[in-house]
PARORO-763231 format. One record per residue: chain; residue number from 1; x negated, z, y negated of N, C-alpha, C in turn. Coordinates in nm, 4 decimals, padded with zeros to 6 digits, m for minus. Atoms other than C-alpha are relative to their C-alpha. Example, Ala and Ser with C-alpha at 12.3 -4.5 7.8 and 13.67 -1.06 7.14 Angstrom:
REM residues 2
A_1_m00.0890_00.0000_00.1190_m01.2300_00.7800_00.4500_m00.0900_00.0000_m00.1200
A_2_00.0820_m00.0060_00.1190_m01.3670_00.7140_00.1060_00.0770_00.0730_m00.1090
***
This chain:
REM residues 194
A_1_00.1370_00.0163_m00.0623_00.8106_00.3256_m02.5807_00.0297_m00.1294_00.0940
A_2_00.0139_00.1130_m00.0978_00.7610_m00.0441_m02.4264_m00.0728_00.0200_00.1198
A_3_00.0612_00.0027_m00.1000_00.6871_m00.0363_m02.0756_00.0446_m00.0780_00.1023
A_4_m00.0625_00.1153_m00.1206_00.7909_m00.3510_m01.8845_m00.0753_00.0038_00.1237
A_5_00.0655_00.0213_m00.1354_00.6925_m00.4155_m01.5246_m00.0934_m00.0904_m00.0158
A_6_00.0977_00.1048_00.0098_00.4799_m00.7142_m01.6431_m00.1092_00.0691_m00.0492
A_7_00.1166_m00.0801_00.0893_00.2634_m00.4735_m01.8732_m00.0451_00.0754_00.1064
A_8_00.0474_m00.1065_m00.0994_00.2332_m00.2076_m01.5952_m00.0664_m00.0813_00.1048
A_9_00.0612_00.0817_m00.0806_00.1672_m00.4777_m01.3409_m00.1297_m00.0545_m00.0285
A_10_00.1250_00.0453_00.0256_m00.0998_m00.6462_m01.5420_m00.1194_00.1131_m00.0283
A_11_00.0787_m00.1233_00.0108_m00.2537_m00.2976_m01.6315_m00.0887_00.0149_00.1488
A_12_00.0621_00.0125_m00.1367_m00.3115_m00.2525_m01.2527_m00.0805_m00.1040_00.0367
A_13_00.0944_00.1348_m00.0446_m00.4261_m00.6105_m01.1934_m00.1349_00.0097_m00.0431
A_14_00.1205_00.0071_00.0783_m00.6813_m00.5913_m01.4536_m00.0921_00.1031_00.0474
A_15_00.0745_m00.1332_m00.0791_m00.8161_m00.2497_m01.2677_m00.0454_m00.0234_00.1220
A_16_00.0475_m00.0026_m00.1486_m00.8429_m00.3718_m00.9297_m00.1461_m00.0548_00.0208
A_17_00.1415_00.0054_00.0027_m01.1926_m00.3577_m00.8283_m00.0106_m00.1515_00.0831
A_18_00.0603_00.1357_m00.0563_m01.3540_m00.7175_m00.7332_m00.1175_00.0351_00.1143
A_19_00.0887_m00.0409_m00.0793_m01.5071_m00.6362_m00.4112_m00.1025_m00.1062_00.0407
A_20_00.1096_00.0850_m00.0473_m01.8442_m00.7875_m00.3382_m00.0888_00.0471_00.1130
A_21_00.0780_m00.0276_m00.1155_m01.9875_m00.6185_m00.0439_m00.0969_00.0929_m00.0221
A_22_00.1090_m00.1048_00.0164_m02.2354_m00.4226_m00.2259_m00.0106_00.1162_00.0378
A_23_00.0060_m00.1190_m00.0245_m02.1260_m00.1039_m00.1433_00.0681_00.0589_00.1436
A_24_m00.0590_m00.0001_m00.1467_m02.0025_m00.1521_00.2240_m00.0800_00.0978_00.0777
A_25_00.0980_m00.0878_m00.1277_m02.1070_00.1343_00.4834_00.0655_m00.0691_00.1254
A_26_m00.0608_00.0630_m00.1204_m01.9154_m00.0921_00.7222_m00.0124_m00.1676_m00.0165
A_27_00.0195_00.1591_00.0247_m02.0471_m00.4673_00.6796_00.1106_m00.0573_00.0870
A_28_m00.1023_00.0826_m00.1072_m01.8330_m00.5708_00.9783_00.1451_m00.0142_m00.0603
A_29_m00.1312_00.0175_00.0791_m01.5242_m00.5057_00.7368_m00.0018_m00.0584_m00.1056
A_30_00.0082_00.0356_00.1303_m01.6460_m00.6829_00.4504_00.1032_m00.1025_m00.0284
A_31_m00.1127_00.0780_00.0159_m01.3894_m00.9590_00.5009_00.1342_00.0737_m00.0255
A_32_m00.0884_m00.0437_m00.0035_m01.1115_m00.7174_00.5295_00.0040_00.0966_m00.1188
A_33_00.0096_m00.0554_00.1250_m01.2268_m00.5233_00.2259_00.0476_m00.1086_m00.1151
A_34_m00.0320_00.1074_00.0658_m01.2055_m00.8576_00.0420_00.1385_m00.0377_m00.0094
A_35_m00.1077_00.0402_m00.0181_m00.8920_m00.9465_00.1694_00.1171_00.1217_m00.0634
A_36_m00.0773_m00.1230_00.0537_m00.7560_m00.6058_00.0619_00.0034_m00.0111_m00.1892
A_37_00.0098_00.0286_00.1629_m00.8696_m00.6443_m00.2993_00.0728_m00.1325_m00.0351
A_38_m00.0775_00.1232_00.0005_m00.7038_m00.9977_m00.2937_00.1376_00.0320_m00.0144
A_39_m00.1376_m00.0440_m00.0344_m00.3866_m00.8428_m00.1608_00.0514_00.0748_m00.1193
A_40_m00.0542_m00.0857_00.1321_m00.3770_m00.5755_m00.4532_00.0290_m00.0995_m00.1053
A_41_00.0049_00.0719_00.1184_m00.4294_m00.8548_m00.6920_00.1426_m00.0682_00.0214
A_42_m00.1076_00.0582_m00.0393_m00.1458_m01.0392_m00.5382_00.1183_00.0576_m00.0339
A_43_m00.1234_m00.0649_00.0279_00.0859_m00.7633_m00.5486_00.0381_00.0280_m00.1346
A_44_m00.0290_m00.0199_00.1568_00.0354_m00.6724_m00.9149_00.0325_m00.1327_m00.0731
A_45_m00.0214_00.1453_00.0691_00.0326_m01.0609_m01.0053_00.1479_m00.0251_00.0124
A_46_m00.1494_00.0313_m00.0196_00.3926_m01.0949_m00.8508_00.0790_00.1063_m00.0134
A_47_m00.0751_m00.1212_00.0415_00.5548_m00.8442_m01.0409_00.1690_m00.0368_m00.0106
A_48_m00.1369_00.0233_00.0263_00.8949_m01.0192_m01.0829_00.0955_00.0569_00.1049
A_49_m00.0873_m00.0572_m00.1068_01.0502_m00.8871_m00.7501_00.0074_00.1434_m00.0190
A_50_m00.0279_m00.1371_00.0376_01.0145_m00.5314_m00.8830_00.1089_00.0171_m00.1129
A_51_m00.0792_m00.0097_00.1046_01.2611_m00.6106_m01.1564_00.1225_00.0039_00.0503
A_52_m00.1414_m00.0141_m00.0608_01.5857_m00.4788_m00.9666_00.0557_00.1104_m00.0472
A_53_m00.0799_m00.1289_00.0493_01.6781_m00.1653_m01.1540_00.1392_m00.0622_m00.0562
A_54_m00.1611_00.0160_00.0437_02.0571_m00.1231_m01.2006_00.0003_00.1208_m00.1025
A_55_m00.0199_m00.1020_00.0786_01.9827_00.1795_m01.4389_00.0137_m00.0512_m00.1366
A_56_m00.0424_00.0497_00.1367_02.1123_00.1569_m01.7880_m00.1202_00.0213_m00.0908
A_57_00.1274_00.0118_00.0534_01.8719_00.0623_m02.0491_00.0073_00.1201_m00.1200
A_58_00.0078_m00.1387_00.0877_01.8390_00.4332_m02.1989_m00.1385_00.0593_00.0012
A_59_00.1205_m00.0744_00.0200_01.5557_00.6228_m02.3297_m00.0191_00.1258_00.0788
A_60_00.0180_m00.1210_m00.0957_01.4295_00.8893_m02.0752_m00.0539_00.1001_m00.0913
A_61_00.0403_m00.0921_00.0495_01.3239_01.2199_m02.1903_m00.1541_m00.0164_m00.0296
A_62_00.1276_00.0160_00.0243_00.9653_01.1073_m02.1761_m00.0092_m00.1334_m00.0887
A_63_00.0207_00.1025_00.1051_01.0365_00.8185_m02.3968_00.0052_m00.1571_00.0575
A_64_00.0027_00.1238_m00.0525_01.0451_00.5292_m02.1607_00.1404_m00.0345_00.0365
A_65_m00.1437_00.0386_m00.0388_01.3600_00.3264_m02.0757_00.0404_00.0185_00.1462
A_66_m00.0519_m00.0701_m00.1556_01.5296_00.4327_m01.7490_m00.0283_m00.1141_00.0817
A_67_00.0106_00.1243_m00.1063_01.5280_00.0651_m01.5985_m00.1439_m00.0263_00.0252
A_68_00.1491_00.0330_m00.0241_01.1502_00.0163_m01.6785_m00.0826_00.0828_00.0937
A_69_00.0741_m00.1379_m00.0909_01.0579_00.3539_m01.5149_00.0434_m00.0308_00.1300
A_70_m00.0452_00.0202_m00.1157_01.2731_00.2447_m01.2304_m00.0753_m00.1109_00.0600
A_71_00.0422_00.1393_m00.0366_01.1102_m00.1019_m01.1828_m00.1515_00.0427_00.0164
A_72_00.1332_m00.0463_m00.0263_00.7620_00.0706_m01.2198_m00.0115_00.0741_00.1107
A_73_m00.0120_m00.0572_m00.1618_00.8456_00.2990_m00.9241_00.0064_m00.0836_00.0984
A_74_m00.0140_00.0983_m00.1150_00.9336_00.0092_m00.7258_m00.1554_m00.0526_00.0472
A_75_00.1579_00.0358_m00.0303_00.5755_m00.1191_m00.7642_m00.0936_00.1209_00.0569
A_76_00.0948_m00.1164_m00.0624_00.3930_00.2144_m00.7091_00.0378_00.0442_00.1164
A_77_m00.0510_m00.0429_m00.1486_00.6112_00.3276_m00.4302_m00.0369_m00.0858_00.1160
A_78_00.0602_00.1192_m00.0814_00.5265_m00.0264_m00.2652_m00.1369_00.0450_00.0549
A_79_00.1524_m00.0337_m00.0225_00.1522_00.0581_m00.2930_m00.0054_00.1322_00.0997
A_80_00.0168_m00.1428_m00.0603_00.1913_00.4292_m00.1979_00.0734_m00.0215_00.1576
A_81_m00.0686_00.0272_m00.1286_00.4194_00.3128_00.1066_m00.1307_m00.0458_00.0788
A_82_00.1092_00.0562_m00.0973_00.1287_00.0831_00.2339_m00.1469_00.1194_00.0071
A_83_00.1102_m00.0950_00.0258_m00.1318_00.3629_00.1379_00.0284_00.1159_00.1173
A_84_m00.0672_m00.0858_m00.1136_00.0753_00.6138_00.3666_m00.0159_m00.0545_00.1331
A_85_m00.0204_00.0585_m00.1577_00.0995_00.3816_00.6542_m00.1537_00.0046_00.0329
A_86_00.1379_00.0123_m00.0294_m00.2845_00.3375_00.6498_m00.0594_00.1320_00.0312
A_87_00.0041_m00.1287_m00.0114_m00.3196_00.7308_00.6206_00.0300_00.0517_00.1457
A_88_m00.0560_m00.0512_m00.1086_m00.1075_00.8112_00.8859_m00.0099_m00.0685_00.1489
A_89_00.0220_00.0945_m00.1302_m00.1429_00.5138_01.1222_m00.1179_00.0217_00.0854
A_90_00.0936_m00.0077_m00.0704_m00.3250_00.5075_01.4260_m00.0638_m00.1466_00.0241
A_91_00.0860_00.1520_m00.0210_m00.5851_00.1922_01.4449_00.0414_m00.0279_00.1659
A_92_m00.0247_00.0243_m00.1292_m00.4687_00.0239_01.7705_m00.0236_m00.1630_00.0126
A_93_m00.0068_00.1229_m00.0415_m00.5012_m00.3296_01.9357_00.0809_m00.0280_00.1224
A_94_m00.1013_00.0621_m00.1039_m00.2767_m00.5785_02.1138_m00.0746_m00.1394_00.0190
A_95_00.0864_00.1138_m00.0200_m00.5174_m00.8255_02.2583_m00.1221_00.0059_m00.1077
A_96_00.0987_00.0025_00.0878_m00.7261_m00.9301_01.9926_00.0417_00.0369_m00.1432
A_97_m00.0789_m00.0273_00.1489_m00.4949_m00.8238_01.6930_00.0110_00.1491_m00.0120
A_98_00.0047_m00.1466_00.0396_m00.5339_m00.4729_01.5209_00.1470_00.0149_m00.0366
A_99_m00.1218_m00.0437_00.1064_m00.2224_m00.3019_01.3786_m00.0243_00.1666_00.0047
A_100_00.0369_m00.1248_00.0307_m00.1680_00.0400_01.2753_00.1294_00.0699_00.0746
A_101_m00.0985_m00.0665_m00.0535_00.0735_00.2597_01.4781_00.0553_00.1249_m00.0553
A_102_m00.0369_m00.0996_00.0941_00.2935_00.4948_01.2827_00.1314_00.0677_00.0623
A_103_m00.1304_m00.1033_m00.0639_00.5281_00.7870_01.3996_00.0861_00.0012_m00.1183
A_104_m00.1011_m00.0112_00.1081_00.8315_00.7626_01.1943_00.0353_00.1229_m00.0513
A_105_m00.0338_m00.1459_00.0528_00.9037_01.1289_01.1732_m00.1087_00.0428_m00.0927
A_106_00.1116_m00.0487_00.0916_00.5669_01.1818_01.0309_m00.0118_m00.0706_m00.1163
A_107_00.0018_00.0767_00.1388_00.5886_00.8963_00.7922_00.1091_00.0385_m00.1029
A_108_m00.0877_m00.0354_00.0717_00.9178_01.0120_00.6684_m00.0186_00.1134_m00.0794
A_109_00.0320_m00.1216_00.0605_00.7907_01.3531_00.6008_m00.0963_m00.0185_m00.1500
A_110_00.0941_00.0426_00.0927_00.5272_01.1849_00.3730_00.0694_m00.0778_m00.0862
A_111_m00.0260_00.1406_00.0755_00.7005_00.8880_00.2261_00.1776_00.0594_m00.0285
A_112_m00.1270_m00.0638_00.0241_01.0311_01.0403_00.0721_00.1208_m00.1133_m00.0239
A_113_m00.0814_00.1135_00.0418_01.1977_00.7007_m00.0339_00.0491_m00.0748_00.1019
A_114_m00.0308_00.1151_m00.0779_01.3512_00.4122_00.1149_m00.0980_m00.0794_00.0322
A_115_00.0774_00.0934_m00.0312_01.1521_00.1783_00.3084_00.0238_m00.1189_m00.0114
A_116_m00.0732_00.1550_m00.0061_01.3745_m00.1322_00.2758_m00.0826_m00.0790_m00.0973
A_117_00.0667_00.0800_00.1061_01.2202_m00.2698_m00.0509_m00.1511_00.0016_00.0005
A_118_00.1478_00.0304_m00.0088_00.8617_m00.1949_00.0044_m00.0539_m00.0572_00.1369
A_119_00.0324_00.0880_m00.1355_00.8728_m00.3417_00.3577_00.0120_m00.1326_m00.0170
A_120_m00.0305_00.1389_00.0507_01.0365_m00.6415_00.2335_m00.1154_m00.0678_m00.0933
A_121_00.1200_00.0462_00.1011_00.7526_m00.6757_m00.0459_m00.1198_m00.0285_00.0642
A_122_00.1285_00.0073_m00.0608_00.4727_m00.6201_00.1986_00.0218_m00.1123_00.1009
A_123_m00.0262_00.1236_m00.0901_00.6526_m00.8882_00.4404_m00.0228_m00.1202_m00.0961
A_124_00.0262_00.1074_00.1041_00.6271_m01.1079_00.1308_m00.1368_m00.0259_m00.0204
A_125_00.1507_00.0071_00.0413_00.2651_m01.0511_00.1065_m00.0862_00.0011_00.1531
A_126_00.0652_00.0419_m00.1362_00.1632_m01.1525_00.4869_00.0094_00.1373_00.0865
A_127_00.0110_m00.1152_m00.0816_00.2462_m00.8051_00.6670_00.1300_m00.0380_00.0775
A_128_m00.1062_00.0058_m00.0689_00.4901_m00.7866_00.9504_00.0228_00.1300_00.0888
A_129_m00.0437_m00.1047_m00.0838_00.6558_m00.5121_01.1610_00.0641_m00.0028_00.1387
A_130_m00.0691_m00.0093_m00.1190_00.7493_m00.4067_01.5118_00.0469_00.1310_m00.0163
A_131_m00.0589_m00.1403_00.0073_00.9820_m00.1107_01.5394_00.0051_00.0144_00.1620
A_132_m00.0148_m00.0608_m00.1546_00.9748_00.0920_01.8722_00.1060_00.1028_00.0230
A_133_m00.0715_m00.1128_m00.0183_01.2351_00.3190_02.0265_m00.0304_00.0379_00.1873
A_134_00.0216_m00.0261_m00.1276_01.1354_00.4894_02.3353_m00.0740_m00.0764_00.0709
A_135_00.1014_00.0923_m00.0885_00.8532_00.2685_02.4434_00.0543_m00.1549_m00.0011
A_136_m00.0590_00.1288_m00.0266_01.0830_m00.0522_02.4004_00.0245_m00.0413_m00.1448
A_137_m00.0486_00.0516_00.1178_01.1273_m00.2766_02.1062_00.1293_m00.0214_m00.0628
A_138_m00.1211_m00.0015_00.0518_01.4032_m00.2595_01.8641_00.0211_m00.0963_m00.1330
A_139_00.0181_00.0865_00.0704_01.5184_m00.4811_01.6029_m00.0059_00.0531_m00.1491
A_140_00.0001_m00.0453_00.1338_01.5447_m00.2239_01.2860_m00.0672_00.1089_m00.0030
A_141_00.0612_m00.1517_00.0356_01.3545_00.0614_01.1322_00.1094_00.1095_00.0225
A_142_m00.1119_m00.1238_m00.0020_01.6754_00.2649_01.1149_00.0029_00.0569_00.1506
A_143_m00.0140_m00.0506_m00.1410_01.6526_00.2790_01.5031_m00.1278_00.0476_00.0653
A_144_00.1146_m00.0318_m00.0777_01.3165_00.3384_01.5888_m00.0473_00.1358_m00.0090
A_145_00.0543_m00.1280_m00.0103_01.0971_00.6290_01.6631_m00.1675_m00.0219_m00.0551
A_146_00.1237_00.0371_00.0616_00.7804_00.4662_01.5596_00.0000_m00.1505_m00.0158
A_147_m00.0119_00.1378_00.0228_00.6643_00.1322_01.4271_m00.1460_m00.0228_m00.0224
A_148_00.1374_00.0654_00.0059_00.3557_m00.1009_01.4061_m00.0196_m00.0768_m00.1203
A_149_00.0475_00.0848_00.1004_00.1959_m00.2712_01.1001_m00.0752_m00.0871_00.0402
A_150_00.0864_00.0913_m00.0082_00.0429_m00.5797_01.1232_m00.0054_m00.0996_m00.1038
A_151_00.0204_00.0855_00.1138_m00.1061_m00.8403_00.8993_m00.0399_m00.1598_00.0638
A_152_00.0273_00.1529_m00.0344_m00.1246_m01.2373_00.9025_m00.0998_m00.0289_m00.1162
A_153_00.0922_00.0453_00.0904_m00.3559_m01.2364_00.6110_m00.1583_m00.0344_00.0451
A_154_00.1390_00.0102_m00.0621_m00.6960_m01.1525_00.7897_m00.0138_00.1068_00.1213
A_155_00.0112_m00.0646_m00.1232_m00.8071_m01.0261_01.1099_m00.0526_00.1408_m00.0256
A_156_00.0857_m00.1088_00.0261_m01.0005_m00.7556_00.9534_00.0698_00.0987_m00.1042
A_157_m00.0670_m00.0791_00.1003_m00.7513_m00.6363_00.6964_00.0316_00.1376_00.0488
A_158_m00.0683_m00.1104_m00.0789_m00.5653_m00.3701_00.9292_m00.1312_00.0972_00.0203
A_159_00.1325_m00.1110_m00.0051_m00.9097_m00.2039_01.0208_m00.0443_00.0462_m00.1222
A_160_00.0702_m00.0523_00.1589_m01.0359_m00.2062_00.6631_00.1113_00.0924_m00.0780
A_161_m00.0893_m00.0647_00.0541_m00.7187_m00.0634_00.5506_m00.0283_00.1595_00.0493
A_162_00.0361_m00.1458_m00.0758_m00.7747_00.2489_00.8185_m00.1250_00.0313_m00.0595
A_163_00.1391_m00.0273_00.0373_m01.1328_00.2588_00.7343_00.0174_00.0738_m00.1434
A_164_m00.0124_m00.0715_00.1309_m01.0538_00.3116_00.3618_00.0622_00.1075_m00.0057
A_165_m00.0644_m00.1465_00.0248_m00.7984_00.5798_00.4149_m00.0689_00.1018_00.0409
A_166_00.1051_m00.1123_m00.0770_m01.0449_00.7678_00.6301_m00.1098_00.0382_m00.0863
A_167_00.1215_m00.0433_00.0684_m01.3337_00.7404_00.3604_00.0471_00.0375_m00.1599
A_168_m00.0052_m00.0042_00.1418_m01.1493_00.7553_00.0278_m00.0132_00.1759_m00.0210
A_169_00.0331_m00.1287_00.0161_m01.1439_01.1563_00.0606_m00.1166_00.0570_m00.0392
A_170_00.1456_m00.0442_00.0078_m01.4890_01.1744_00.0752_m00.0889_m00.0819_m00.1419
A_171_00.0737_00.0646_00.1103_m01.5710_00.9683_m00.2445_m00.0532_00.0810_m00.1045
A_172_00.0748_m00.0985_00.1101_m01.8081_01.1295_m00.5008_00.0958_00.0225_m00.1355
A_173_m00.0958_m00.0140_00.1394_m01.5343_01.0745_m00.7859_00.1254_00.0793_00.0473
A_174_m00.1069_m00.1038_m00.0162_m01.3007_01.3023_m00.5975_m00.0135_00.1168_m00.0608
A_175_m00.0022_m00.1002_00.0721_m01.4431_01.5671_m00.8147_00.0784_m00.0038_m00.1107
A_176_m00.0684_00.0192_00.1078_m01.2704_01.4201_m01.1038_00.1542_m00.0339_00.0514
A_177_m00.1566_00.0367_m00.0368_m00.9534_01.2825_m00.8998_00.0351_00.0741_00.1301
A_178_m00.0525_m00.0586_m00.1256_m00.8970_01.5466_m00.6456_00.1649_m00.0216_00.0322
A_179_m00.1375_00.0264_m00.0453_m00.5628_01.4466_m00.4515_00.0239_m00.1246_m00.0577
A_180_m00.0381_00.1319_00.0595_m00.5732_01.0893_m00.6305_m00.0440_m00.1359_00.1021
A_181_00.0376_00.1118_m00.0792_m00.6923_00.9023_m00.3383_00.0713_m00.1333_00.0129
A_182_m00.0864_00.1100_00.0051_m00.3799_00.6883_m00.3543_m00.0426_m00.0978_m00.1127
A_183_00.0416_00.0750_00.1230_m00.5250_00.5915_m00.7027_m00.1033_m00.1153_00.0264
A_184_00.1127_00.0854_m00.0393_m00.8395_00.4532_m00.5430_00.0621_m00.1184_00.0810
A_185_m00.0723_00.1032_m00.0904_m00.6452_00.2792_m00.2798_00.0805_m00.1298_m00.0792
A_186_m00.0651_00.0973_00.0908_m00.4279_00.1223_m00.5693_m00.0799_m00.1083_m00.0507
A_187_00.1053_00.0781_00.0727_m00.7215_m00.0181_m00.7277_m00.1097_m00.0802_00.0965
A_188_00.0703_00.0295_m00.1204_m00.8999_m00.0981_m00.4008_m00.1522_00.0449_m00.0528
A_189_00.1038_m00.0415_00.0541_m01.1753_00.1100_m00.5630_m00.0544_00.0956_00.1224
A_190_00.0660_m00.0892_m00.1290_m01.3611_00.2197_m00.2258_m00.1310_m00.0194_00.0149
A_191_00.1478_00.0066_m00.0068_m01.7058_00.1646_m00.3154_m00.0851_00.1132_m00.0210
A_192_00.0817_m00.1228_00.0049_m01.9900_00.3898_m00.3309_00.0354_00.1006_00.0954
A_193_m00.0549_m00.1159_m00.1089_m01.8791_00.5530_m00.0079_m00.1380_00.0669_00.0445
A_194_00.1054_m00.0667_m00.0407_m02.0990_00.8140_00.1221_m00.0537_m00.0402_00.1490
***
């Protein structure tokens, strides 16, 4: 079964919601919603960095080549990482700049993989991190007990991410997709909010 990262990324890209503001329950965040939709499109359009698998080109039990599957997981893990930071983060401000404050121990319980690759990809897409240990900034994630997620893309993006993570569990479509809030997030499909 052919499943290249390009094909998979293009599938996700074609399904990203084109945000128009028509369903917004928080008009003050419209620019953030639009920036998020554009961000998801950029992540899927820029699929080449996910092609880092060192797995042999062998067919798995489910019929997909092992390297293709690993590359696909690189993509989905990056988006899941961002989603979990939005869910678990506390929206804070530093001056007029919004950021998410995330407790590392809580995050590690939810996100089981390495953060090195997802953080690198997110940095390539306008995010940056501050790592904190005992109330003081440290240089690397490995040494921190909490970290902050910032964005240079749009001043409303971080508040919009947090708002989306709060409303996704309440979407009407939840009846059909219970526990799949991260899928809605992946497609920036947060319209028709209650």
